[in-house]
N, C-alpha and C positions, 0 to 999 in steps of 0.2 A: 914517356915515349914507349910504345909497344916493341917488344923485342922480337922482331921478324927474323925467322930462320932462312926462309927462301920464299920466292914468289913464282907463280906461274900464271899464264893467260889461258883462259879456257874459251874456246871459240865454238859456239853452237853451230853445227854444220848440217846441211840437207843430206848430203851423201859422203859417208865417212871414207869409203875407198877413193872417191875422186879427190877429196881433200888430202888424203894421205899421198897420193900421187903428186898434188901440187906442192905440198911442203916438203916432200922428199925429193921428187923429180926436178921440180923447178927451182926451189929455194935452197936445196941441200941440206935441210935438216935431217937427222936420222931417227928412225922409229926406235924408241927405247923401251916402250912398254905397250901392250895391247890386251884389252879385255873384249875378245869377240867384236861385236858390232856396237858396243856400249861405251868405249873409251879407247883412246890411243894417245900416247904421249910422243910428240916430236921435239927433239933436242938439239941444241946447238950450245956453243959456249955461253954460259950465263943466262940461258933462257929456256924454259920449257913451255911448249904450247900444247895444252890439252885440247883434243878434238872430241866433242861430245854431240851425238845426234840430237837435233832439236825436235824431232817427232816424239809425241807423248807414248809412254809405254814401250820405248826401244828396249829389245831384248837381244842378246846374242843369238846367232844362228843355232848353234848346237846345244845350247843350254849349259855348256861349260865355258869357262874363260881361259883363253890360251894367251900366254904371254910370249912375246917375241924377244923380251929382254929381261933383265932382273933389276930390281929396285930395292935396296936395303930396307927392311922393316915392313915390306908390303908382301902379303899372301895373295892366294888366288881367290879371295873372296870378292863379291861384286864391288865395283868401284863406287865411290861416293854417289849418293843419289839413288841407289837401287834399294828398294825395300825387299823384304824377303820375298813377296809374291811378284817381284819383277818390274813394279812400276816405277817410273822415273820420278824422284821426288826433288831433284835439283830444280829450283824456280828458274825456268828458262827466261831470259830477258825478253821483253816484248818491244822495247824501244830500240834496241840495237842487237847485235849478235855476239857481244862479247861480255864476259864477266871476268874479273881478275881475282885471283886467289892468293892469299898470303898465309904460308904455313908458320905457326908460332909454337912455341915451347909449351905454354900454358894458355889455353884458349879462354878458360873462365876468368883468370886474372886479367888477361888483355881486354876482354869483352867488357869487364867490370870497369876498367879504367876509361874505355871509350864511351860506354853508357853514362858515365859521370859527366861526359862532355856533350851529351845530347844524342849520341848515336843509338839508333834503335835496330835491334837484331831479331831475326827469326832463327830459331835453332834447330838442329837436326843431328841425330846420332844414329850410327849404324855400326856394323861389325868392324869397319875399317877405320873410321874417324869420326871426330865431332866437328860439326860445321855451324857457323854463325853467319848468316847472310845479311847484308846491309847495302845501302846505296851512298854514292858520293853526292855532293850538292847538286850535280848536274843530272842525277838519276843513273849514273853508271853502275851496273850491278857488280858488287865485290862480295867476297867472302873470306873469313878466316877459317882455318883448318888445323886441327891437331890430330895426327895419326896416332891410333892407339898402339 
């Protein structure tokens, strides 16, 4: 069995500010972390909902990433899916608007175990983390992540 440390749900959104207002104002989650217009984490007990713009090439307004909260082990580097030139690399789901991420202690070990069971991955690494994208049997987009 994979050793999952924590899980989060990433929702690809059309308008980040509108979604922040919905999850905060309507549902009562609080904004824990924000990287400009590229990523925001809304948190409640036991759940983190990541909001990620679904438009290709989304970049922050000011060119810098401003955090409204702190998260241990994270720096102010671009969030997952951001390449150095600023192009979004996270494979946005086309069939639905949700991908589910699972943070693991050792991504390579976990992925190797799952590959032995027939799971196929697409890998990506950046300054922040290592990612392994895959799908469940119904085509739901999932990913494993290991923070550097």
